[in-house]
N, C-alpha and C positions, 0 to 999 in steps of 0.2 A: 423474825420468828415470834410467835405469840408469847405472852407474858408468863405462861406457866410451862412447865417442862413435862411433856408426856414421854414416858419411857416405854419403848417396846422391847420386850425381852425375847431373845432367841433361845431355843432349847439348849444350845451349846454356846458357851462363851470361852474366849481364848485368854489364857494366862501364861505367857512364855516364862520359863523358869528364871530368866535373867532380868525380868521386869519389862516395862514398856519404855523402850529407849528411843522410839521415833514415831512420827506420824504414820498412820496406817499399819501400825503394830509390828511388822516384820519385813524381812528382805523381800518378800513376795508382794509388798505393798497391798495386801489383801486382807482387810479387816471384816470380811463377810463370814458369818457363822451360819451353818445350816440349821433348819428348824422352822416350825410354823410360828408366825408372829401374831400376838394378841396383846391388848392392853391389860396389863396385870395389875398395875398400880400407877399413881401419878403423884408427883411432888410439886407443890406450889412454891415457885421461887420469887414471884413478884417482880421479875425483871426479865428482859430479853436475854436470850442465849446465843452467842456467836461461837463459843467454844465447842469443839467436839468432845463428847464425853469419853472417859477412859475407863475401861473395866479391868480390874485385876484382883484375882482371888476373892471374889465375893463382894467387892466394893466397887462402886462407880464414883468417879471423881469428875466434877464438872464445875466450870467457872461461869459467872454471869457478867453482863455488861454493867451491872451495878457494883462490881468489885467483890462479890461474894463467891467463895469456893465451897462446894458441898461434898461431903463424903457420905454416900447413900448405901444402905444395905440392899444388895441386888435382890435378895429373896423376897423382901416385903415392902421396900420402899422407906424404911426407917432411916431418918437423918442421924448419922453417928456423930458428926460434927460439922460446923460451918464456921468460916472465918471471913472477916470483912477487911477489904483494902480500899484505899482512896480512889483508885482508878479501876477501869475495866479490866476483867480477866478473860481474854478472848482467845488465848493459845490453848492447844490440847494438852492437858497435863501428861507429864512423864511419871513413871514410877520406877525407882532405882534405890535398892539397898535401904529400904525403909523410909524413903523420902518421896514426897510429891513435889515435882518441879514444874513450874509454869511461869509465863510471862505476864507482866502488868503493863497496861498501856492502851490507849484508845486509837480510834481511826481518824482523828481530827488532823487536817493538813493545813496549818496556817500559812498564809502568804509570807514568803521570806522577806526579811528586812535588809535593805541596803544591797539588794542583788545577791544575797546569799543563796545557798542551795536549799531547795524545799526539803521538807522532811515530814514524816508522819509521827504523830504523838504529841499531845499537850498534857501538862500536869505530871505527876509522878509516873516514871517508867522504870522498870526493874525486872530482874529475874529473881524468883522467890522459891525457897525450898521449905516445905513443912513436913513435920512428922506425920507419916501416913496413918498412924494409929490414933493420934490425939489432935492433930491439926496445929500443934505448937510450932512457932516459927523457929527454923533452925539457922537459916541465913538469908540475907537479901543483898543483891548487888545492883546498884543504880546503873541504868543505861542512858545513852544520850538521845535515843529515839524510842518509839513504841516497842514494847515487848510482845505486841500482838502476834507476830510470826511464831510458829512452833519450833522449839529447839530440838536437838537430837543429842544423844550421847554416843560418841564415836571413839573407840580405842581409849575409853576411860576419861574422855574430855567432853564436857558440856559445851556444845557449839551453837551459836545463835547469830542471826543476821537481823539487825534491828531497823527501825524506821528512820535512823539518821544515816543509813548506808554503811554502818560498821559491822564487821564480824568480830565476835568476842569468844574466846576460849576460857572456860572456867573449870576449876576443880568442882565436880558435882557434889562432893561430900561437904566441902567447906565454903564454896562460893569464891575462893581465891582467884584473882585474875591471873591468867596465864599469858594472854596476849590480846591485843586489839588491833585490827586492820581496817583501814578505811577504804572501801570499794567504790565510794562516790556513786553508789547506786542503791536506792531505797527499796526495802522490803516492806510489804504490808501484811497480807494474809497468806504468805507463802510458808514453806516449812523446809528445814534442812533435810537433805536426802542422803543418807549414808551410801557410800559406794565402796565396796571392798572393806577391808579391815581398818584402814587408817584414814580414809578420805571421805569427804562429803561434798555435795553439789548444792549450790544456791542460785537464786535468780533475782535480779533487781530492775527497777524501773528508773527513768530519767537517763541514765546511761544503760540502755537496754541490752543486757548481756547475761550470760550464764557462766559461772566459775566452778571449777573443781579446786578444793582447798585441802591441804594436809591438816588434819585435825589436831595433831600434836604441836605444830609450830605456827600454824596460820599462813603457811607459805601457799601462794597461788600456784597450782600445778598447771592448769591451762585456763584460758578465758576465750570465749567465742568473739568473733568480730561483732561489733554492735548490730543489733537487729534495727529494723527501720526506726527512724527518729520518732515518728508519731505512733509507733506500736503501743497499744494500751493494754493493760492488765498483765504486763510482764512479771510484776512482783506480787500478783494477787493469788493466782492458782498454784498450789504445791505441785512440784514436779513429781513424776512417777519414773520408775525404772525397773529393768529386769536383770540388772547385773552387767549387761553389756551395752545397753542403750538407755538413753534418758529421753523422756517425753515431756513436752510442754505445749502451751498455746498462747496466743495473743489475738487481738483484733486491730484492724485499721479502718478508718473511714472510707466509704465508697466515694470516688470522685464525683463532683469537685470538692466534697467535704473531706479534707485530709484528716483533720483532727476528729477524735471521737467525742461526741457529746451525747447527753442523755436523750434518748428518743430518736437518735440519728440512725442512719443506715450504715451497717459495717460489714466488712468481710472477716470471716473467721479463719484463722491460720492454726495449723498443728505443725510441730517440727519434732524431729528425732535426731539426737546427737549420739556419736560414739562416746562411751564412757571413758575410753582410754585416752582420747586426745581432743574431744569436743568437736570433731569434724562432723 
């Protein structure tokens, strides 16, 4: 993305009464607002943007790859506040009970030492909560891998799958750790997808699979059989769902090139799972 942030405003913007608690706004996974688009104003951030912006009650929150989060007045583009962190802010911000919650961490993938498991994220990695009105830091929880994936709030629990392959459950108001589970499968640009009132679905790479997890306990409800070993992109694209089915995608190399490489020829795959059992 280019180094400045061009904002296109729709005539209608969505502000659910409970806040923004998941990627793509709501259970319908539909963040599209009707209206005619035009460039109304622009804000220069001086850095690339991988984060999806979040709109809530007249304010837009967005992070940059240089570690700055902006709170921008939607009406005229005025910067209400901004705050700087050491590492990239690439997840989509959540808005919950006066807090803006987002993940810190970059997309770097270092070569593992001594045959260890690869992971995503170098430097400081954490979940961060800021005061939505002032930008003041309310809490910060260190992660073992990148906080680049977007978290969700499910049944009052902040859930996140990080670049080390671990799923974490936190109290969203205090940052207190409720549980940590190692799935041995790395998330990068994906997002936790709420399913029903108490569960969420996540996807990871290396051990290529999809999991449904109880948000309160971190218990694995079901896990798919592993997808093809060389399937690429399993942990990159956020899953979508309609309440009964879950949709995702991946690519594999065209024979004889099994592994996926930059510029190589690939076959694209879509899949659909039953939300009730992962079949």
